[in-house]
MARVEXLO-243555 format. One line per 2 residues: number of its first residue (from 1); their letters; for each residue y, x, z of N, C-alpha, C. Coordinates in steps of 0.05 Angstrom, whole numbers, plus 5000, padded with zeros to 4 digits. Layout:
N
NUM	A	Y X Z Y X Z Y X Z ~ ...
# end
This chain:
89
1	MP	0309 4649 7820 0332 4647 7842 0351 4623 7849 ~ 0354 4634 7887 0359 4605 7909 0382 4583 7899
3	KY	0383 4564 7894 0412 4546 7889 0425 4540 7918 ~ 0442 4550 7912 0461 4542 7938 0480 4523 7933
5	EV	0482 4501 7954 0506 4487 7952 0517 4476 7995 ~ 0541 4462 7988 0550 4461 8006 0559 4431 8015
7	KK	0547 4418 8041 0551 4386 8034 0558 4385 8068 ~ 0587 4373 8074 0600 4368 8091 0579 4355 8124
9	GQ	0590 4372 8143 0563 4355 8175 0574 4337 8185 ~ 0570 4331 8201 0583 4307 8221 0599 4318 8233
11	QG	0615 4339 8238 0642 4339 8250 0653 4356 8232 ~ 0656 4351 8210 0664 4359 8181 0674 4397 8183
13	DS	0643 4411 8186 0644 4430 8183 0627 4433 8161 ~ 0621 4453 8149 0621 4451 8121 0590 4472 8124
15	IL	0563 4456 8119 0539 4463 8120 0516 4474 8085 ~ 0508 4504 8099 0501 4511 8079 0476 4502 8064
17	FI	0462 4504 8046 0439 4478 8034 0428 4500 8012 ~ 0398 4509 8020 0393 4530 7995 0362 4518 7985
19	DG	0362 4516 7962 0343 4504 7947 0338 4478 7952 ~ 0368 4460 7967 0361 4434 7967 0355 4423 8007
21	MQ	0354 4453 8021 0340 4450 8035 0361 4462 8072 ~ 0360 4445 8086 0387 4455 8101 0376 4484 8113
23	SA	0401 4500 8109 0398 4530 8111 0385 4542 8158 ~ 0385 4555 8157 0381 4554 8187 0387 4590 8205
25	CP	0403 4581 8223 0413 4609 8233 0387 4624 8242 ~ 0390 4642 8239 0381 4667 8247 0374 4682 8277
27	FV	0407 4669 8282 0413 4693 8317 0423 4672 8332 ~ 0418 4641 8336 0412 4624 8345 0383 4616 8346
29	QP	0365 4625 8383 0349 4609 8387 0338 4575 8376 ~ 0324 4575 8367 0311 4542 8360 0311 4526 8385
31	IP	0325 4489 8384 0317 4485 8410 0301 4459 8418 ~ 0293 4464 8441 0266 4442 8433 0274 4427 8442
33	MQ	0261 4392 8436 0271 4364 8435 0255 4346 8429 ~ 0252 4328 8457 0236 4306 8453 0238 4287 8429
35	GN	0201 4287 8416 0213 4275 8388 0217 4240 8392 ~ 0200 4227 8374 0203 4192 8373 0176 4180 8394
37	MG	0156 4204 8388 0133 4197 8391 0125 4207 8428 ~ 0145 4216 8437 0140 4239 8456 0134 4275 8452
39	QI	0127 4274 8431 0121 4307 8426 0144 4311 8425 ~ 0141 4351 8428 0158 4361 8418 0167 4379 8406
41	QI	0190 4370 8378 0201 4376 8362 0221 4402 8366 ~ 0224 4423 8345 0239 4450 8349 0258 4445 8333
43	MR	0283 4436 8345 0307 4443 8326 0323 4468 8321 ~ 0322 4465 8293 0344 4498 8278 0379 4489 8284
45	LP	0392 4500 8284 0416 4499 8284 0427 4518 8250 ~ 0435 4500 8229 0442 4510 8209 0469 4535 8206
47	CT	0470 4538 8187 0482 4562 8175 0514 4539 8167 ~ 0536 4549 8178 0559 4533 8182 0580 4545 8192
49	NI	0599 4535 8162 0624 4555 8170 0646 4559 8191 ~ 0637 4551 8221 0647 4556 8242 0633 4579 8250
51	CP	0619 4589 8244 0607 4617 8258 0625 4646 8248 ~ 0627 4658 8265 0651 4676 8260 0643 4704 8240
53	LA	0618 4703 8226 0607 4714 8211 0603 4697 8184 ~ 0609 4673 8167 0614 4654 8151 0638 4647 8152
55	SY	0641 4647 8115 0667 4637 8114 0662 4624 8091 ~ 0673 4594 8083 0665 4583 8051 0704 4576 8046
57	DK	0700 4593 8012 0726 4583 8006 0718 4575 7974 ~ 0716 4553 7965 0715 4537 7945 0689 4539 7928
59	NQ	0683 4562 7908 0662 4570 7902 0636 4590 7921 ~ 0656 4589 7930 0633 4625 7945 0627 4623 7972
61	WK	0606 4618 7990 0604 4635 8015 0604 4651 8020 ~ 0617 4663 8043 0607 4700 8048 0601 4697 8071
63	IR	0572 4715 8083 0571 4722 8103 0563 4751 8111 ~ 0564 4755 8134 0558 4784 8144 0543 4776 8165
65	CH	0522 4770 8164 0491 4767 8185 0483 4805 8187 ~ 0479 4807 8165 0474 4840 8164 0492 4854 8165
67	GS	0503 4849 8180 0531 4882 8178 0546 4894 8147 ~ 0538 4874 8127 0555 4883 8101 0556 4852 8097
69	LE	0575 4847 8080 0588 4833 8057 0565 4818 8041 ~ 0564 4790 8038 0540 4779 8025 0558 4755 8014
71	IL	0565 4751 7992 0570 4733 7979 0566 4715 7957 ~ 0550 4694 7970 0540 4673 7956 0553 4654 7933
73	TI	0537 4645 7903 0559 4631 7888 0557 4607 7897 ~ 0558 4585 7909 0558 4551 7907 0560 4534 7882
75	EE	0542 4519 7880 0537 4504 7850 0548 4487 7867 ~ 0565 4468 7842 0569 4442 7841 0551 4426 7863
77	SE	0548 4407 7879 0525 4388 7884 0528 4362 7871 ~ 0523 4342 7876 0509 4311 7859 0544 4306 7867
79	ED	0543 4298 7898 0556 4291 7918 0587 4288 7897 ~ 0594 4320 7893 0617 4329 7885 0621 4314 7864
81	VL	0602 4313 7838 0604 4304 7806 0605 4282 7817 ~ 0590 4260 7837 0594 4226 7834 0627 4227 7848
83	DS	0636 4240 7867 0664 4238 7872 0689 4239 7841 ~ 0683 4267 7829 0705 4266 7813 0705 4243 7785
85	KI	0683 4233 7789 0680 4206 7764 0703 4182 7779 ~ 0697 4184 7799 0710 4155 7811 0742 4147 7806
87	IK	0752 4132 7794 0779 4136 7791 0794 4111 7809 ~ 0812 4127 7820 0822 4121 7836 0845 4101 7826
89	L	0848 4071 7836 0881 4064 7822 0900 4054 7849
# end
């Protein structure tokens, strides 16, 4: 059974992670980019809550990519656990 997590992106969006790896949207074409040593790298865009086919609410990620609603249960990430243990004065 895969482990689903959600982490914040650079623009404040929520990004879906599957088994610790960033997800990839199957509908957006990969973008070729130049790497550090001049070689070509392929960049894939992740599944985020900015997409009109996805939504995120507390511990559920809902996607409609396949024409039907699929609900993924999100596990609490280590970052969330660490934040909850910090006592703010």
